[in-house]
py3Dmol code that shows the C-alpha trace and the ligand (Angstrom):
import py3Dmol

protein = """\
ATOM      1  CA  UNK A   1     -13.836  -7.960-144.001  1.00  0.00           C
ATOM      2  CA  UNK A   2     -12.743  -4.650-142.515  1.00  0.00           C
ATOM      3  CA  UNK A   3     -11.419  -5.328-139.031  1.00  0.00           C
ATOM      4  CA  UNK A   4     -10.249  -3.299-136.036  1.00  0.00           C
ATOM      5  CA  UNK A   5      -7.643  -4.836-133.738  1.00  0.00           C
ATOM      6  CA  UNK A   6      -7.532  -4.096-130.003  1.00  0.00           C
ATOM      7  CA  UNK A   7      -4.403  -5.131-128.113  1.00  0.00           C
ATOM      8  CA  UNK A   8      -4.866  -4.903-124.344  1.00  0.00           C
ATOM      9  CA  UNK A   9      -1.384  -4.115-123.012  1.00  0.00           C
ATOM     10  CA  UNK A  10      -2.239  -2.240-119.834  1.00  0.00           C
ATOM     11  CA  UNK A  11      -1.502  -4.980-117.303  1.00  0.00           C
ATOM     12  CA  UNK A  12       0.920  -4.288-114.487  1.00  0.00           C
ATOM     13  CA  UNK A  13       2.816  -7.548-114.785  1.00  0.00           C
ATOM     14  CA  UNK A  14       3.062  -8.055-111.019  1.00  0.00           C
ATOM     15  CA  UNK A  15       3.178 -11.860-111.399  1.00  0.00           C
ATOM     16  CA  UNK A  16       6.005 -11.553-113.925  1.00  0.00           C
ATOM     17  CA  UNK A  17       8.045  -9.563-111.415  1.00  0.00           C
ATOM     18  CA  UNK A  18      10.123  -7.867-114.110  1.00  0.00           C
ATOM     19  CA  UNK A  19       9.971  -4.488-112.378  1.00  0.00           C
ATOM     20  CA  UNK A  20       8.186  -2.902-115.337  1.00  0.00           C
ATOM     21  CA  UNK A  21       4.876  -3.277-117.115  1.00  0.00           C
ATOM     22  CA  UNK A  22       4.615  -6.651-118.816  1.00  0.00           C
ATOM     23  CA  UNK A  23       4.033  -5.298-122.331  1.00  0.00           C
ATOM     24  CA  UNK A  24       7.353  -3.453-122.120  1.00  0.00           C
ATOM     25  CA  UNK A  25       9.432  -6.467-121.131  1.00  0.00           C
ATOM     26  CA  UNK A  26      11.847  -7.170-123.977  1.00  0.00           C
ATOM     27  CA  UNK A  27      12.937 -10.344-125.704  1.00  0.00           C
ATOM     28  CA  UNK A  28      16.087  -9.800-127.792  1.00  0.00           C
ATOM     29  CA  UNK A  29      15.518  -6.055-127.783  1.00  0.00           C
ATOM     30  CA  UNK A  30      11.857  -6.094-128.800  1.00  0.00           C
ATOM     31  CA  UNK A  31       9.034  -5.359-126.369  1.00  0.00           C
ATOM     32  CA  UNK A  32       6.312  -7.969-125.865  1.00  0.00           C
ATOM     33  CA  UNK A  33       3.646  -5.582-127.171  1.00  0.00           C
ATOM     34  CA  UNK A  34       5.555  -5.242-130.433  1.00  0.00           C
ATOM     35  CA  UNK A  35       6.153  -8.985-130.746  1.00  0.00           C
ATOM     36  CA  UNK A  36       2.440  -9.668-130.196  1.00  0.00           C
ATOM     37  CA  UNK A  37       1.442  -7.068-132.783  1.00  0.00           C
ATOM     38  CA  UNK A  38       3.874  -8.032-135.560  1.00  0.00           C
ATOM     39  CA  UNK A  39       2.062 -11.213-136.738  1.00  0.00           C
ATOM     40  CA  UNK A  40      -0.982  -9.021-137.493  1.00  0.00           C
ATOM     41  CA  UNK A  41       0.855  -6.632-139.806  1.00  0.00           C
ATOM     42  CA  UNK A  42       0.591  -8.994-142.755  1.00  0.00           C
ATOM     43  CA  UNK A  43      -3.173  -9.432-142.249  1.00  0.00           C
ATOM     44  CA  UNK A  44      -4.775  -7.353-144.984  1.00  0.00           C
ATOM     45  CA  UNK A  45      -8.189  -6.863-143.382  1.00  0.00           C
ATOM     46  CA  UNK A  46      -6.983  -4.844-140.399  1.00  0.00           C
ATOM     47  CA  UNK A  47      -7.588  -1.150-141.003  1.00  0.00           C
ATOM     48  CA  UNK A  48      -7.144   0.134-137.462  1.00  0.00           C
ATOM     49  CA  UNK A  49      -5.020  -1.184-134.576  1.00  0.00           C
ATOM     50  CA  UNK A  50      -5.485   0.144-131.063  1.00  0.00           C
ATOM     51  CA  UNK A  51      -2.905  -0.652-128.416  1.00  0.00           C
ATOM     52  CA  UNK A  52      -4.261  -0.103-124.918  1.00  0.00           C
ATOM     53  CA  UNK A  53      -1.380   1.044-122.738  1.00  0.00           C
ATOM     54  CA  UNK A  54      -0.940   1.457-118.991  1.00  0.00           C
ATOM     55  CA  UNK A  55      -1.997   4.990-118.076  1.00  0.00           C
ATOM     56  CA  UNK A  56       1.487   5.822-116.784  1.00  0.00           C
ATOM     57  CA  UNK A  57       3.397   4.271-119.694  1.00  0.00           C
ATOM     58  CA  UNK A  58       1.774   5.647-122.843  1.00  0.00           C
ATOM     59  CA  UNK A  59       5.034   7.172-124.088  1.00  0.00           C
ATOM     60  CA  UNK A  60       7.045   4.024-123.399  1.00  0.00           C
ATOM     61  CA  UNK A  61       4.545   1.881-125.318  1.00  0.00           C
ATOM     62  CA  UNK A  62       4.587   4.383-128.181  1.00  0.00           C
ATOM     63  CA  UNK A  63       8.360   4.193-128.140  1.00  0.00           C
ATOM     64  CA  UNK A  64       8.328   0.381-128.174  1.00  0.00           C
ATOM     65  CA  UNK A  65       6.288   0.510-131.398  1.00  0.00           C
ATOM     66  CA  UNK A  66       8.428   3.147-133.070  1.00  0.00           C
ATOM     67  CA  UNK A  67       9.476   2.371-136.626  1.00  0.00           C
ATOM     68  CA  UNK A  68       6.786  -0.282-137.160  1.00  0.00           C
ATOM     69  CA  UNK A  69       5.355   0.189-140.623  1.00  0.00           C
ATOM     70  CA  UNK A  70       1.856  -1.013-141.273  1.00  0.00           C
ATOM     71  CA  UNK A  71       0.552   0.006-144.695  1.00  0.00           C
ATOM     72  CA  UNK A  72      -3.200   0.562-144.809  1.00  0.00           C
ATOM     73  CA  UNK A  73      -3.621   0.479-141.046  1.00  0.00           C
ATOM     74  CA  UNK A  74      -3.830   3.275-138.523  1.00  0.00           C
ATOM     75  CA  UNK A  75      -1.906   2.334-135.383  1.00  0.00           C
ATOM     76  CA  UNK A  76      -2.877   4.164-132.196  1.00  0.00           C
ATOM     77  CA  UNK A  77      -2.049   4.004-128.483  1.00  0.00           C
ATOM     78  CA  UNK A  78      -4.794   4.762-125.943  1.00  0.00           C
ATOM     79  CA  UNK A  79      -4.926   4.626-122.134  1.00  0.00           C
ATOM     80  CA  UNK A  80      -6.231   1.498-120.383  1.00  0.00           C
ATOM     81  CA  UNK A  81      -8.156   0.908-117.185  1.00  0.00           C
ATOM     82  CA  UNK A  82      -8.191  -1.008-113.915  1.00  0.00           C
ATOM     83  CA  UNK A  83      -9.065  -4.407-115.365  1.00  0.00           C
ATOM     84  CA  UNK A  84      -8.522  -6.060-118.721  1.00  0.00           C
ATOM     85  CA  UNK A  85     -12.225  -5.658-119.423  1.00  0.00           C
ATOM     86  CA  UNK A  86     -11.981  -1.895-118.742  1.00  0.00           C
ATOM     87  CA  UNK A  87      -8.990  -1.691-121.058  1.00  0.00           C
ATOM     88  CA  UNK A  88     -10.735  -3.498-123.922  1.00  0.00           C
ATOM     89  CA  UNK A  89     -13.808  -1.282-123.452  1.00  0.00           C
ATOM     90  CA  UNK A  90     -11.594   1.822-123.613  1.00  0.00           C
ATOM     91  CA  UNK A  91     -10.044   0.609-126.852  1.00  0.00           C
ATOM     92  CA  UNK A  92     -13.434  -0.286-128.301  1.00  0.00           C
ATOM     93  CA  UNK A  93     -14.710   3.228-127.624  1.00  0.00           C
ATOM     94  CA  UNK A  94     -11.979   4.742-129.767  1.00  0.00           C
ATOM     95  CA  UNK A  95     -12.625   2.807-132.997  1.00  0.00           C
ATOM     96  CA  UNK A  96     -12.945   5.393-135.749  1.00  0.00           C
ATOM     97  CA  UNK A  97     -13.187   3.380-138.961  1.00  0.00           C
ATOM     98  CA  UNK A  98     -16.186   1.594-140.410  1.00  0.00           C
ATOM     99  CA  UNK A  99     -15.463  -2.009-139.474  1.00  0.00           C
ATOM    100  CA  UNK A 100     -17.465  -5.227-139.484  1.00  0.00           C
ATOM    101  CA  UNK A 101     -15.235  -7.182-137.120  1.00  0.00           C
ATOM    102  CA  UNK A 102     -13.249  -6.471-133.975  1.00  0.00           C
ATOM    103  CA  UNK A 103     -10.335  -8.693-133.047  1.00  0.00           C
ATOM    104  CA  UNK A 104      -8.836  -8.685-129.541  1.00  0.00           C
ATOM    105  CA  UNK A 105      -5.361 -10.042-128.871  1.00  0.00           C
ATOM    106  CA  UNK A 106      -3.393  -9.900-125.609  1.00  0.00           C
ATOM    107  CA  UNK A 107       0.011  -8.229-125.671  1.00  0.00           C
ATOM    108  CA  UNK A 108       1.097 -11.138-123.480  1.00  0.00           C
ATOM    109  CA  UNK A 109       0.807 -13.671-126.365  1.00  0.00           C
ATOM    110  CA  UNK A 110       3.702 -13.048-128.766  1.00  0.00           C
ATOM    111  CA  UNK A 111       3.704 -16.592-130.224  1.00  0.00           C
ATOM    112  CA  UNK A 112       0.452 -16.205-132.168  1.00  0.00           C
ATOM    113  CA  UNK A 113       0.783 -17.191-135.827  1.00  0.00           C
ATOM    114  CA  UNK A 114      -0.712 -15.576-138.865  1.00  0.00           C
ATOM    115  CA  UNK A 115      -2.504 -18.829-139.690  1.00  0.00           C
ATOM    116  CA  UNK A 116      -4.302 -18.778-136.334  1.00  0.00           C
ATOM    117  CA  UNK A 117      -5.252 -15.121-136.785  1.00  0.00           C
ATOM    118  CA  UNK A 118      -6.684 -15.762-140.257  1.00  0.00           C
ATOM    119  CA  UNK A 119      -8.692 -18.755-139.061  1.00  0.00           C
ATOM    120  CA  UNK A 120     -10.158 -16.867-136.079  1.00  0.00           C
ATOM    121  CA  UNK A 121     -11.154 -13.929-138.289  1.00  0.00           C
ATOM    122  CA  UNK A 122     -12.760 -16.250-140.840  1.00  0.00           C
ATOM    123  CA  UNK A 123     -14.697 -18.106-138.114  1.00  0.00           C
ATOM    124  CA  UNK A 124     -15.910 -14.801-136.615  1.00  0.00           C
ATOM    125  CA  UNK A 125     -17.015 -13.570-140.024  1.00  0.00           C
ATOM    126  CA  UNK A 126     -18.993 -16.772-140.451  1.00  0.00           C
ATOM    127  CA  UNK A 127     -20.397 -17.315-136.920  1.00  0.00           C
ATOM    128  CA  UNK A 128     -20.286 -13.846-135.330  1.00  0.00           C
ATOM    129  CA  UNK A 129     -17.878 -14.831-132.569  1.00  0.00           C
ATOM    130  CA  UNK A 130     -14.698 -16.905-132.410  1.00  0.00           C
ATOM    131  CA  UNK A 131     -11.751 -17.622-130.183  1.00  0.00           C
ATOM    132  CA  UNK A 132      -8.398 -19.301-130.524  1.00  0.00           C
ATOM    133  CA  UNK A 133      -7.974 -22.163-128.077  1.00  0.00           C
ATOM    134  CA  UNK A 134      -5.944 -25.265-127.488  1.00  0.00           C
ATOM    135  CA  UNK A 135      -6.547 -28.694-126.051  1.00  0.00           C
ATOM    136  CA  UNK A 136      -5.270 -29.472-122.564  1.00  0.00           C
ATOM    137  CA  UNK A 137      -2.761 -32.293-122.385  1.00  0.00           C
ATOM    138  CA  UNK A 138      -3.099 -32.803-118.632  1.00  0.00           C
ATOM    139  CA  UNK A 139      -6.073 -34.433-116.963  1.00  0.00           C
ATOM    140  CA  UNK A 140      -8.488 -31.901-115.514  1.00  0.00           C
ATOM    141  CA  UNK A 141     -10.243 -31.829-112.146  1.00  0.00           C
ATOM    142  CA  UNK A 142     -12.615 -29.354-110.542  1.00  0.00           C
ATOM    143  CA  UNK A 143     -12.165 -28.687-106.811  1.00  0.00           C
ATOM    144  CA  UNK A 144     -15.414 -27.704-105.081  1.00  0.00           C
ATOM    145  CA  UNK A 145     -15.710 -25.390-102.100  1.00  0.00           C
ATOM    146  CA  UNK A 146     -16.337 -28.317 -99.748  1.00  0.00           C
ATOM    147  CA  UNK A 147     -13.007 -29.825-100.799  1.00  0.00           C
ATOM    148  CA  UNK A 148     -14.439 -32.654-102.882  1.00  0.00           C
ATOM    149  CA  UNK A 149     -13.116 -32.989-106.403  1.00  0.00           C
ATOM    150  CA  UNK A 150     -14.407 -34.199-109.725  1.00  0.00           C
ATOM    151  CA  UNK A 151     -12.733 -35.028-113.011  1.00  0.00           C
ATOM    152  CA  UNK A 152     -13.585 -32.993-116.106  1.00  0.00           C
ATOM    153  CA  UNK A 153     -13.984 -34.682-119.466  1.00  0.00           C
ATOM    154  CA  UNK A 154     -10.765 -33.615-121.172  1.00  0.00           C
ATOM    155  CA  UNK A 155     -12.050 -34.370-124.641  1.00  0.00           C
ATOM    156  CA  UNK A 156     -14.614 -31.587-124.256  1.00  0.00           C
ATOM    157  CA  UNK A 157     -12.349 -29.028-122.552  1.00  0.00           C
ATOM    158  CA  UNK A 158     -10.439 -26.235-124.284  1.00  0.00           C
ATOM    159  CA  UNK A 159      -7.942 -23.696-122.989  1.00  0.00           C
ATOM    160  CA  UNK A 160      -9.208 -20.363-124.195  1.00  0.00           C
ATOM    161  CA  UNK A 161      -6.668 -17.972-125.698  1.00  0.00           C
ATOM    162  CA  UNK A 162      -6.617 -14.867-127.841  1.00  0.00           C
ATOM    163  CA  UNK A 163      -7.038 -13.806-130.624  1.00  0.00           C
ATOM    164  CA  UNK A 164     -10.796 -13.583-130.280  1.00  0.00           C
ATOM    165  CA  UNK A 165     -12.968 -11.845-132.857  1.00  0.00           C
ATOM    166  CA  UNK A 166     -16.577 -10.681-132.993  1.00  0.00           C
ATOM    167  CA  UNK A 167     -19.000  -8.763-135.142  1.00  0.00           C
ATOM    168  CA  UNK A 168     -18.536  -5.079-134.303  1.00  0.00           C
ATOM    169  CA  UNK A 169     -22.179  -4.362-133.325  1.00  0.00           C
ATOM    170  CA  UNK A 170     -22.412  -7.540-131.286  1.00  0.00           C
ATOM    171  CA  UNK A 171     -19.176  -6.753-129.477  1.00  0.00           C
ATOM    172  CA  UNK A 172     -20.282  -3.227-128.622  1.00  0.00           C
ATOM    173  CA  UNK A 173     -23.569  -4.575-127.322  1.00  0.00           C
ATOM    174  CA  UNK A 174     -21.736  -7.204-125.244  1.00  0.00           C
ATOM    175  CA  UNK A 175     -19.544  -4.610-123.506  1.00  0.00           C
ATOM    176  CA  UNK A 176     -22.507  -2.292-122.893  1.00  0.00           C
ATOM    177  CA  UNK A 177     -24.468  -5.195-121.434  1.00  0.00           C
ATOM    178  CA  UNK A 178     -21.563  -6.265-119.202  1.00  0.00           C
ATOM    179  CA  UNK A 179     -21.230  -2.722-117.865  1.00  0.00           C
ATOM    180  CA  UNK A 180     -24.988  -2.408-117.293  1.00  0.00           C
ATOM    181  CA  UNK A 181     -25.312  -5.680-115.361  1.00  0.00           C
ATOM    182  CA  UNK A 182     -21.821  -5.485-113.802  1.00  0.00           C
ATOM    183  CA  UNK A 183     -20.716  -8.725-115.412  1.00  0.00           C
ATOM    184  CA  UNK A 184     -16.995  -9.334-115.125  1.00  0.00           C
ATOM    185  CA  UNK A 185     -15.482 -11.885-117.470  1.00  0.00           C
ATOM    186  CA  UNK A 186     -11.885 -13.019-117.839  1.00  0.00           C
ATOM    187  CA  UNK A 187     -12.172 -12.866-121.623  1.00  0.00           C
ATOM    188  CA  UNK A 188     -14.323 -11.148-124.248  1.00  0.00           C
ATOM    189  CA  UNK A 189     -16.033 -14.290-125.507  1.00  0.00           C
ATOM    190  CA  UNK A 190     -17.700 -14.699-122.110  1.00  0.00           C
ATOM    191  CA  UNK A 191     -19.081 -11.146-122.373  1.00  0.00           C
ATOM    192  CA  UNK A 192     -20.541 -11.879-125.798  1.00  0.00           C
ATOM    193  CA  UNK A 193     -22.050 -15.092-124.489  1.00  0.00           C
ATOM    194  CA  UNK A 194     -23.446 -13.364-121.383  1.00  0.00           C
ATOM    195  CA  UNK A 195     -25.465 -10.953-123.509  1.00  0.00           C
ATOM    196  CA  UNK A 196     -26.926 -13.875-125.423  1.00  0.00           C
ATOM    197  CA  UNK A 197     -25.173 -12.643-128.511  1.00  0.00           C
ATOM    198  CA  UNK A 198     -23.777 -15.682-130.218  1.00  0.00           C
ATOM    199  CA  UNK A 199     -22.274 -19.067-129.716  1.00  0.00           C
ATOM    200  CA  UNK A 200     -18.513 -18.915-129.710  1.00  0.00           C
ATOM    201  CA  UNK A 201     -16.719 -20.772-132.487  1.00  0.00           C
ATOM    202  CA  UNK A 202     -13.592 -22.471-131.134  1.00  0.00           C
ATOM    203  CA  UNK A 203     -10.569 -22.492-133.426  1.00  0.00           C
ATOM    204  CA  UNK A 204      -7.590 -24.645-132.495  1.00  0.00           C
ATOM    205  CA  UNK A 205      -4.335 -22.657-132.472  1.00  0.00           C
ATOM    206  CA  UNK A 206      -1.917 -24.106-134.983  1.00  0.00           C
ATOM    207  CA  UNK A 207       1.090 -23.687-132.700  1.00  0.00           C
ATOM    208  CA  UNK A 208       1.833 -23.142-129.026  1.00  0.00           C
ATOM    209  CA  UNK A 209       0.193 -19.775-128.238  1.00  0.00           C
ATOM    210  CA  UNK A 210       1.375 -19.332-124.649  1.00  0.00           C
ATOM    211  CA  UNK A 211       0.473 -16.355-122.500  1.00  0.00           C
ATOM    212  CA  UNK A 212       3.320 -14.836-120.562  1.00  0.00           C
ATOM    213  CA  UNK A 213       2.292 -14.591-116.931  1.00  0.00           C
ATOM    214  CA  UNK A 214       5.189 -15.823-114.798  1.00  0.00           C
ATOM    215  CA  UNK A 215       8.979 -15.586-115.202  1.00  0.00           C
ATOM    216  CA  UNK A 216       9.219 -19.161-116.496  1.00  0.00           C
ATOM    217  CA  UNK A 217       6.735 -18.357-119.297  1.00  0.00           C
ATOM    218  CA  UNK A 218       9.076 -15.619-120.448  1.00  0.00           C
ATOM    219  CA  UNK A 219      11.985 -18.078-120.571  1.00  0.00           C
ATOM    220  CA  UNK A 220      10.021 -20.623-122.629  1.00  0.00           C
ATOM    221  CA  UNK A 221       8.664 -18.011-125.041  1.00  0.00           C
ATOM    222  CA  UNK A 222      12.136 -16.498-125.547  1.00  0.00           C
ATOM    223  CA  UNK A 223      13.528 -19.872-126.574  1.00  0.00           C
ATOM    224  CA  UNK A 224      10.592 -20.577-128.913  1.00  0.00           C
ATOM    225  CA  UNK A 225      10.821 -17.175-130.599  1.00  0.00           C
ATOM    226  CA  UNK A 226      14.553 -17.620-131.183  1.00  0.00           C
ATOM    227  CA  UNK A 227      14.042 -21.111-132.600  1.00  0.00           C
ATOM    228  CA  UNK A 228      11.356 -19.861-134.970  1.00  0.00           C
ATOM    229  CA  UNK A 229      13.441 -16.939-136.194  1.00  0.00           C
ATOM    230  CA  UNK A 230      16.472 -19.131-136.955  1.00  0.00           C
ATOM    231  CA  UNK A 231      14.166 -21.561-138.792  1.00  0.00           C
ATOM    232  CA  UNK A 232      12.874 -18.863-141.095  1.00  0.00           C
ATOM    233  CA  UNK A 233      16.317 -17.345-141.804  1.00  0.00           C
TER     234      UNK A 233
END
"""
ligand_1 = """\
21
LIG
O -3.152 -10.209 -116.513
P -3.363 -11.012 -117.750
O -2.116 -11.669 -118.249
O -4.551 -11.914 -117.713
O -3.714 -9.927 -118.859
C -4.025 -10.276 -120.173
C -3.801 -9.072 -121.064
O -4.642 -8.005 -120.648
C -2.359 -8.557 -121.013
O -1.916 -8.313 -122.338
C -2.476 -7.294 -120.179
O -1.553 -6.288 -120.543
C -3.897 -6.829 -120.479
N -4.481 -6.004 -119.402
C -4.942 -4.720 -119.691
N -5.448 -3.918 -118.691
C -5.512 -4.366 -117.417
C -5.054 -5.676 -117.098
C -4.559 -6.477 -118.119
O -4.875 -4.292 -120.853
N -5.977 -3.552 -116.471
"""
view = py3Dmol.view(width=600, height=400)
view.addModel(protein, "pdb")
view.setStyle({"model": 0}, {"cartoon": {"style": "trace"}})
view.addModel(ligand_1, "xyz")
view.setStyle({"model": 1}, {"stick": {}})
view.zoomTo()
view.show()
């Protein structure tokens, strides 16, 4: 199934406090945006990859991707927007190829595996919409505005991650609908759901697929990436 990949990488990284945009923070000399993109290179279905860069750091992002070879795929850097949703919409608007699926993956998740990617794409091809997710290991509790709290059934709860993938027409419709009704979602699956487009298939990530948000996330991910690379040597 011909697929376009959008990698939102236009976040400022304020919470990471690295003094530069998050996607440009390096682990062992490779920028996060590159690390998050590399697991996709071996995925045959991807014919176009669009990296959405911070408006003021297009050249730096381009530079971070220099030398990456991706046979059969056109890799492009475009400018992002104010919010993640704006950035994904910008990327979506630049898709040039005929594709059936669109996959979205955050530059902040460099631990994604090829197995997870393949399973999300297959689930999206079958159901129209899919997301990677993992099960919480902590107990969960909702805190209401009045200060009272309530436990959440952990067996039914999932932590939603990327990659997410959707039918191309459905995904375009979802972003148009969100813009029209001013719906703001923290992920793309919620936009698809909000336009009544599809039920979201949930695919369990096969390995820890952490998102780098705070400095301690960067430390954990660095260790895990190093462990994985020595294992495969
Ligand atoms: O801020 P957060 O970690 O939730 O962002 C998730 C992803 O969305 C990151 O890869 C970030 O670079 C991207 N993003 C974006 N444009 C924004 C804000 C975030 O592409 N305006």
